[in-house]
N, C-alpha and C positions, 0 to 999 in steps of 0.2 A: 504494500500500500504506500503510495506516494504522499508524504506529509508536507511537501513543499508549500510554504505559505506565500500566497500571491497577494500583492498590493495593487491598489489602483494605479500606481505609477508603473507597475509591470505591464498593465493593460494599455499604457500610453498616455495616461492623464496625470499630470504633475500638479498636485494640489498646492505644493509650496510655491511653484511658479505662479500659480493663480493669486496667492496671497501677495507675492512680490509685485505682481502687476498692479494690484489694487493700491499698494503703498506708493508706487511710482506715479500713479495718475491722480491720487487724492487731491493734491494741491492744485493741479490743473483744473480739475472738475470744480472745485470750490471757487476758483477765480472767475467762473462764469455766473455765479449765483447773483440773482437780483433780490430786491427786498421782498418779492412775492414767494420766494422759496421757503418752505416750512419744514423740510426734511434734509437729511444729510446723506452722503454716500454710505451705503451699507444698510440702509433701511430696506424693508421688503418692497416698499413702493415709494416713488418720488411724489411729493405733495407740493402743489403750488396754489396760492390764493389768486382768485380773479381780482385784478386791480379795481379799486373803488371808482365810482363815478359812472359805471355802466347801468343803464336802465333795464335793457333786455340784452344781456351779453350772449353772443353766439360763439361756440367753440368750433373752430375749423381745424381739421386734422389732415395730415398727409404723411405717406410713407414712401420710401424709395431706396434705391441703392446706387452704386457707382458703376455697375456693369463690368464689362471686360476691360475697362480702363485699368482695373486692378492688375491685369496681366502685365501691362506696361510698367506699372510701379514695381511689380515683383521682378521683372527682367532687369530693372535699373537698381533694385534694392534701395528704393527711395520711397519712404512710407509716411512722410510728414505733411503731405498736402492732400492726399485722397480723403482725409477726414473733412477738409474744407468742402470738397466736392459733395460729400455725403450730406452735410448740412444744407448746402446750397440747393441741392435737388429737392429737398423737402420744404425748406422755408420759402423758396421762390414760388412753389405751387400754392402754399397756404396764402401767400401774399396776394395772389390773383383775386382773392375774394375780399381784399381790404383788411385782412386780419393781421394784427400785430403778433409776431411769434412770441409765445410765452416760454415754452420749454421744449427740450429735445431729449430723446433717448437714442442710444446706439446699441447695435448688436454686432459683435465680432465673432465669427466662426473660423476656427483655424485647425490645422493638423497638429501643430505643436505650439504651446504657449511659450513665446519668447518675450519675457517682460520688457526688454528694451524696444522691441519692435512694436509691441502693444502700446507702449508709452508714446512712441512716435506717431502712431495712428491717432491716438487720443489727443495728442498735441494739436493735430490738424482739426479735429472735431472741436476742441475748445476755441481755437482761433476762428473757426467758422461761426460758432455760437456767439462770440464776442462781436463779430461783424454784423450778425443778425440781431444782436441785442437780446438774445434769449439765453436761458439757463440750461446747462446740461445736468439733468437731475437724476440720471441713472442709466443703466445699461447692463449688458451681459457679454462676457467673454466665454465662449464655449469651445473647449478643446475637444476635437472630434477626430481622433486617429481612426483610420480606416475609411472615414468619409472624405477627408481632405489629405492631400500629400503634405509632407512635413512642412514645406515652405509656403504652402497655399493658405489663403484666407479669403473670406468674403465679408462684406459690410452691408448692413441695413440700418436705416434710420427712421425715426418717427418724430414728427413735429406737431405741436398744437398751438394755434393762435386764437386771439379773441377779437371780436368786432361787434360794435353796436348793431342791433338788428336792422335799424333804419339805414345804416350805412353799408350793409352787406351788398357786395358787388357780384352780380351773376352774369352781366352782359345784356340783360333784358332792356336796359336803358339805351343801348347803342342804337343810333338812328341814322338815317340818311343825312349826309353832310358832315358827320363827325370826322375828325382827323386822327390818323394813326401816327403815333410817335414812338420810335424805337430807341432802346438803350443798347449800347454796344456790348458785345460779348468779348471775351479774352482769347477765344480760340475754339477748339472743338467742344469744350466743356465736358460733358459725361455721356454723350450719345453718339451712336454710329461707330463705336470702336470695333465691333465685329467686322464691319466692312473695311475699316482702316487697317486692321491687322491682316485681313485677307490680302489686301492689295500690297501694303508696304513690306510686311514680313514674309508672308507665304509666297506671293507671286513675284515680288521684285527683289527679295533677298536682303532688304535693309535690316540693320540691327538698331537697337535703341541708341547705340554709340555712333551711328553713321552721321557725319557732319554734313549738313545741307547748306550750301552757300546762300541760296535764296532765302533761307529761314534765319540764317545767322546763328544757328545752334544745331544741336543734334536732334535726330528724330524723336528720341525719348523726351528731351527737354521740351520740345514743341508740343508734344502730345500730353504731357503732364501739367501744363499750365492750368491752375485751378479754375473751377467754375465761378463766375461772378455771383455775388450776393447783392440783391437790389433793395433790401429792406429799408435802409436809411433814406434812399432816394424816394421811394414810393410813399413811405410813411410821411415824409415831409410834403410831398405833393398832395396827399389826401387832406392835409390841413388847409390847403390853399385852393384846391380845384375840385369840382364835382366830376370825378372820373366815372365814365360810363361803362368801361370794360377794360379788362387786362388779361394778358396771356403770357405764359412762360414758354419760350421756344426751346422745347426739349426734343425727345424722340419723335420723329415724324416731321421735324423742321417746320417751316412756315405752313406747308400744305395741310398738315394735320392739326396744328395748334391754333393758328389764327381763327379758323372757323368755329372753334370751341366758344368764342365770345361773340359770335355774330348771329343775331336772330334770323329766323327763316325769312326769305324774301329780300335779304340784304347781302351785299358783296363787299369784301375788302379789296378795293381796287388799288393795287400796290405797285409802285415803281421803285425798284431797289437797285437801279443801275449805278447810282451814286453812293451806295453804302460801301464804306471802307471796311474791309475785313482782314483778319489775320492771313498772311500769305500761305499758311498751312493748308487752307482750303484749295487754293489753286494747285498746290503741290499734290494733294490727294487726287484732285480731279484729273490732272495731267498724267500721273502715274497709273491711274486706274482707267483712263479713257472714259470717264464718267460724264454722262450728259448733265447739263446744268439743272434740268428739272429733277433729276435724281438727287443731285446735291441739295436742292432746296427742299426736297421731301425727306431728307435724311438728317441734314445738319442745320445748325442755326444760321450759318452764312453771315455772321457778323452782327446779328441782332439777337440778344439773349432774352429780352423782355420788351413787351409792347403795351401801350395804353391807348385807349380811344377816348377822346375828349371833344366837347363842343368846339366848333370853329372859333368862337369868340374867346375860348380859353387857351388857344394854342400858344400865344406869346407868353402868358403867365406860366404855362406848363414848361416851356423851354427855359424860362428864367429860373424857375425853381430847380429843375433837374440839372441845369448847368452848374449848380453849386457843388455837384458831386462829380465823379470821375468817369461817367459812362456815356458821355458825348451824345446827348439826345438829338434826334433828327427826325423830320417829317418823312414818313415812308409810304403814306397812302391816305386814301379817303374812303368813306363808306358811301356806296351807291346802291341803287336798286339792282337786284339780280338774283338768280337762283343758284349760282355756282359757289357762293360764299367767299371765294377768293379768286382774284384774277391777278396774275403775277407777271410783271414786265421786268426782265433782267438782262 
């Protein structure tokens, strides 16, 4: 009879590494706390009070991940920015309804818990939360040997924001004559990476270390530029302007996301020929021989977030948004039509 004693560590799960990870991230997590946080890291549930002053507060929630951009991070062994992407993908969605992000939770699944790597990931999450003005109130790191390879990990996030019921934005107020104003993206953000990897790595043989003259950096550096977070811009705008609709340009590009804020019978007539975008998009299109419509239906193509406002509010909108770093520009107008989007590029 075999009396060998087997521990959880023998099965591939290191509890001590888990404890070490928690110690490494405690300070970072606490640095995101707002006055509304009522619990601390280690509680069974994170608790946040709804700020005072709301008559009929609505809670708006969103969840997302970073997708296969994580493969690029793993190839580069660079893990301190994908957490920003994670926060951005969630809070920018919540923001589309006019909700101020209140709190965020993250989930990290990995093949092996490496405390230093976990700390780098959470460093990015905390930076993203600070940019969004929300608190990181909890999360989970799951060590899952057999499910993931030793060096692999995946991320998921969850954000909740609050908005006054009468200020809840659905797009139903968007009307003929409204003007569309776009905010600049930083690059590919966190969508379309399966196509990017297929073209650049599988078909063309580039590596993350391949230096591209037209980009002024390596392929990996260009692809890992973090997703922009638009919370401060938009929350400032909502104080000054009656915004009719908003959209976050994520997976599906313009073609899928703009129609999400357009009522039936109306069309976003967009001319984006003058939109300046990161040269990484031209590089991807050239290397993959991708038609422009496919690019606009896959990537953000230079615009990461869009608002629809009354024509009389355009100047004020540009004025407010110009105080931030995302270069607001008019990209279209709402007209009558059944197609929901007409794109000139």
